[in-house]
C-alpha positions in Angstrom: -51.5 -151.3 -64.2 -53.5 -150.1 -67.2 -53.7 -146.7 -65.6 -49.9 -146.5 -65.4 -49.7 -147.6 -69.1 -52.1 -144.8 -70.0 -50.1 -142.1 -68.1 -46.8 -143.2 -69.6 -48.3 -143.3 -73.1 -49.7 -139.8 -72.8 -46.9 -138.4 -70.8 -48.9 -136.8 -68.0 -46.9 -133.6 -67.2 -45.4 -133.4 -63.7 -47.0 -131.1 -61.2 -49.6 -129.7 -63.7 -53.3 -130.1 -63.6 -54.8 -132.0 -66.5 -58.4 -132.0 -67.6 -59.9 -135.5 -68.4 -63.1 -135.3 -70.3 -63.2 -138.2 -72.8 -64.9 -141.5 -71.8 -61.9 -143.5 -73.1 -59.5 -141.6 -70.9 -61.9 -142.0 -67.9 -62.1 -145.7 -68.6 -58.3 -146.0 -68.6 -57.9 -144.0 -65.4 -61.1 -145.2 -63.7 -59.8 -147.7 -61.2 -57.1 -145.3 -60.0 -59.6 -142.5 -59.7 -61.9 -144.7 -57.6 -59.0 -145.6 -55.3 -58.1 -141.9 -54.8 -61.7 -140.9 -54.0 -62.1 -143.9 -51.7 -59.0 -142.8 -49.8 -60.2 -139.2 -49.5 -63.6 -140.2 -48.1 -62.5 -143.3 -46.0 -63.1 -141.5 -42.7 -66.4 -139.8 -43.5 -69.8 -141.2 -42.5 -71.3 -141.2 -45.9 -68.3 -142.0 -48.1 -68.5 -141.2 -51.8 -70.8 -142.2 -54.6 -67.8 -143.0 -56.8 -67.3 -146.7 -56.2 -66.7 -148.0 -59.7 -65.7 -146.9 -63.2 -69.4 -146.4 -64.2 -69.5 -143.7 -61.4 -66.4 -142.0 -62.9 -67.8 -141.6 -66.5 -70.5 -138.9 -65.9 -68.2 -136.4 -64.3 -65.3 -134.3 -65.7 -62.0 -134.8 -63.8 -59.0 -132.6 -63.1 -56.0 -134.8 -62.3 -52.4 -134.1 -61.2 -49.2 -136.2 -60.8 -46.7 -134.3 -58.7 -44.3 -137.1 -57.5 -41.8 -139.4 -59.2 -44.1 -142.3 -60.0 -46.5 -142.1 -63.0 -49.7 -142.4 -61.0 -52.3 -139.7 -60.5 -51.9 -138.3 -56.9 -54.8 -135.9 -56.6 -58.1 -135.3 -58.4 -61.2 -133.0 -58.4 -64.4 -133.9 -60.2 -67.5 -132.0 -61.1 -70.5 -132.0 -63.4 -72.8 -129.6 -65.4 -76.5 -129.2 -64.6 -79.0 -131.9 -65.4 -82.4 -131.7 -66.9 -84.8 -130.0 -64.5 -82.1 -128.3 -62.4 -82.4 -124.5 -61.9 -78.7 -123.6 -62.3 -76.0 -123.3 -64.9 -72.3 -123.8 -64.6 -70.5 -126.6 -62.7 -71.0 -128.3 -59.4 -67.9 -129.7 -57.8 -68.8 -133.2 -56.6 -65.7 -134.2 -54.7 -62.0 -134.8 -54.6 -59.5 -137.7 -54.3 -55.9 -138.1 -53.1 -53.4 -140.7 -52.2 -53.3 -139.8 -48.5 -50.2 -137.7 -48.5 -50.3 -134.1 -47.1 -49.1 -132.7 -50.4 -51.8 -134.4 -52.4 -54.5 -133.3 -50.0 -53.2 -129.7 -50.2 -53.1 -129.7 -54.0 -56.7 -131.0 -54.2 -58.0 -128.4 -51.7 -56.1 -125.6 -53.5 -57.6 -126.7 -56.8 -61.1 -126.6 -55.4 -60.4 -123.1 -54.0 -59.2 -121.9 -57.4 -62.2 -123.4 -59.2 -64.7 -121.9 -56.7 -63.4 -118.4 -57.7 -64.9 -118.8 -61.2 -68.4 -117.7 -62.1 -70.9 -120.5 -62.1 -68.7 -123.0 -60.1 -70.0 -124.1 -56.7 -69.9 -126.9 -54.1 -72.2 -128.2 -51.4 -70.1 -129.1 -48.4 -70.4 -130.3 -44.8 -68.2 -131.5 -42.0 -64.4 -131.4 -42.7 -64.7 -129.8 -46.2 -66.9 -127.0 -44.9 -64.4 -126.3 -42.1 -61.6 -126.1 -44.6 -63.4 -123.8 -47.0 -64.5 -121.5 -44.2 -60.9 -121.4 -43.0 -59.8 -120.4 -46.5 -62.5 -117.6 -46.5 -64.2 -119.0 -49.6 -67.5 -117.1 -50.0 -70.7 -119.0 -49.0 -74.3 -118.5 -49.8 -76.5 -117.1 -47.0 -79.7 -116.3 -48.9 -82.4 -118.9 -48.0 -84.6 -118.0 -50.9 -81.7 -118.3 -53.3 -80.8 -121.8 -51.9 -84.5 -122.9 -52.1 -84.4 -122.0 -55.8 -81.0 -123.6 -56.4 -82.2 -127.0 -55.1 -85.9 -126.5 -56.1 -86.8 -127.2 -52.5 -89.2 -124.7 -50.7 -88.7 -126.7 -47.5 -85.0 -125.9 -47.2 -84.4 -124.1 -43.9 -81.4 -122.1 -42.7 -80.2 -123.1 -39.3 -77.4 -120.4 -39.0 -75.8 -117.8 -41.2 -74.8 -120.1 -44.1 -75.8 -123.6 -43.0 -79.1 -125.2 -44.0 -81.1 -128.5 -43.7 -82.7 -130.0 -46.8 -84.3 -133.3 -47.7 -82.7 -135.5 -50.3 -84.9 -137.5 -52.8 -84.3 -140.7 -50.8 -85.8 -139.0 -47.7 -82.5 -138.4 -45.9 -81.9 -135.1 -44.2 -78.6 -133.4 -44.8 -77.0 -130.3 -43.2 -74.8 -128.5 -45.8 -73.3 -125.2 -46.9 -72.9 -123.9 -50.5 -69.6 -122.3 -51.4 -68.7 -120.5 -54.6 -70.7 -118.8 -57.3 -73.8 -120.8 -58.4 -75.9 -119.2 -61.1 -79.6 -119.6 -61.2 -81.5 -120.0 -64.5 -85.0 -118.6 -64.1 -88.1 -120.4 -65.4 -89.0 -119.2 -69.0 -85.8 -117.3 -69.2 -83.4 -118.1 -72.0 -79.7 -117.6 -71.7 -78.4 -114.9 -74.1 -76.9 -116.8 -77.0 -75.5 -115.7 -80.4 -73.9 -117.5 -83.3 -71.8 -116.3 -86.2 -70.2 -117.7 -89.3 -67.0 -116.6 -91.1 -66.0 -117.8 -94.5 -62.4 -117.9 -95.7 -60.9 -119.2 -98.9 -60.9 -122.8 -97.7 -62.8 -122.9 -94.4 -66.2 -122.0 -92.9 -65.8 -121.1 -89.3 -68.9 -121.1 -87.1 -69.0 -120.1 -83.5 -71.7 -119.8 -80.9 -71.5 -118.2 -77.5 -73.5 -117.3 -74.4 -72.5 -115.8 -71.1 -70.5 -118.9 -70.0 -69.1 -120.6 -73.1 -67.9 -120.2 -76.6 -67.7 -123.0 -79.2 -66.1 -122.7 -82.6 -66.2 -125.3 -85.4 -64.3 -125.4 -88.7 -65.7 -127.0 -91.8 -64.2 -127.6 -95.2 -65.7 -124.9 -97.5 -66.3 -127.1 -100.6 -67.8 -130.1 -98.9 -69.1 -128.8 -95.5 -67.2 -131.7 -93.7 -66.4 -130.9 -90.1 -62.6 -130.6 -89.5 -62.1 -129.2 -86.0 -63.7 -127.7 -83.0 -62.5 -125.8 -79.9 -64.5 -125.0 -76.8 -63.7 -122.2 -74.3 -64.9 -121.1 -70.9 -66.1 -117.5 -71.5 -65.9 -114.6 -69.0 -67.1 -111.5 -70.9 -64.4 -111.1 -73.6 -61.9 -113.4 -71.9 -61.6 -117.0 -73.2 -60.0 -120.0 -71.5 -59.5 -123.1 -73.7 -61.3 -126.2 -72.4 -61.2 -128.7 -75.3 -59.7 -129.0 -78.8 -60.2 -131.5 -81.5 -58.9 -131.7 -85.1 -59.7 -134.5 -87.6 -56.7 -136.9 -87.9 -56.5 -136.3 -91.7 -56.3 -132.5 -91.3 -53.8 -132.1 -88.5 -50.7 -129.8 -88.8 -52.4 -127.7 -91.5 -52.9 -124.6 -89.2 -56.7 -125.0 -88.8 -56.7 -124.7 -85.0 -54.3 -121.8 -85.2 -56.6 -120.1 -87.7 -59.5 -120.6 -85.3 -57.6 -119.0 -82.4 -56.3 -116.1 -84.6 -59.8 -115.4 -85.9 -61.3 -115.2 -82.4 -58.4 -112.9 -81.4 -59.2 -110.7 -84.4 -62.9 -110.7 -83.3 -61.8 -108.9 -80.1 -61.5 -111.8 -77.7 -58.6 -112.2 -75.2 -57.5 -115.9 -75.2 -55.7 -116.9 -72.0 -53.9 -120.1 -71.3 -56.0 -122.4 -69.1 -54.7 -124.7 -66.4 -57.6 -127.1 -67.3 -56.7 -127.7 -71.0 -56.9 -131.2 -72.4 -53.6 -132.9 -73.6 -54.4 -131.9 -77.2 -55.1 -128.3 -76.2 -52.0 -128.0 -74.1 -49.8 -129.5 -76.8 -51.2 -127.1 -79.4 -50.6 -124.1 -77.2 -47.0 -125.1 -76.4 -46.3 -125.7 -80.1 -47.5 -122.3 -81.3 -47.0 -120.0 -78.3 -44.6 -121.8 -76.0 -44.9 -123.0 -72.4 -44.3 -119.6 -70.9 -46.9 -117.7 -72.9 -50.2 -117.1 -71.2 -52.0 -114.9 -73.7 -52.6 -115.7 -77.3 -51.2 -113.1 -79.7 -51.8 -113.1 -83.4 -48.4 -113.5 -85.2 -49.8 -112.9 -88.7 -53.0 -111.3 -89.9 -56.1 -113.4 -89.2 -57.9 -114.5 -92.3 -60.5 -112.1 -93.5 -63.8 -113.3 -94.9 -67.5 -112.9 -95.0 -69.4 -112.7 -91.7 -73.0 -113.5 -91.0 -75.2 -114.3 -88.0 -76.6 -117.8 -87.7 -79.9 -119.2 -86.5 -80.5 -121.0 -83.2 -79.8 -124.4 -84.6 -76.1 -124.0 -83.7 -76.8 -123.2 -80.0 -77.2 -126.8 -78.9 -73.4 -127.3 -79.3 -72.8 -125.1 -76.3 -74.1 -127.6 -73.8 
């Protein structure tokens, strides 16, 4: 299978969650992910909307291979908010597994872990609702909050945390929201700032709001983009999400300089279980598999600092 070839080529680590965000990787794994989701929802009345590779592409995927074969055994997928929606963060859309008890448990445990994070939530019914209640995952009980979340003034609570609402296709659903959704009020902008730092050979620019931080590195003489790294941000705590360095500039310490600079700016960089392959490999190389907090081994590069205009903010989304 092409999916097997992909996993072997990229050496998917055993029993470790891996974040899949690039469209190329989703294309390679697409058929396998569809099969896992189909298996997970085979006994549900509605099934899942993930029925082909084109349904895989819009979401981000966490995948894990825990057994001897090279195939993905469990997955969890989610998306960011769309235009016109009143929330920020990530909505978990579903899960997939190969039907084994271990794979089911790993998917459920991953969902439980994700739902503990600010801005992450899921809308659930039937079996998933029962499981999350049993795990004591917090649910939303405020009717007005839920009406704003779904932009639906007709949403009605039918018990403490269960509601009925109408989908755009006219279908009524009975659901419960679990996790920590964040509302974005009309005419309210998210607090965002951006900053630039110049070193002898680089210009480092980073933008941040309450939920994310993105840093980009540019060649100082030409202004050419060389690298970027994106983090999930919780106050001063950062969790790496994605890392890219231009092929011609790898192994020159650029990414390490970016990490060290953010550390010197007062951020605490923690190892994330959702790093991409590039991010995980970079961390292992410079800090080792057993290190969970980034420490600066040498002095971070000094340089001129200045605040940037809002043109840099768009890179946060």
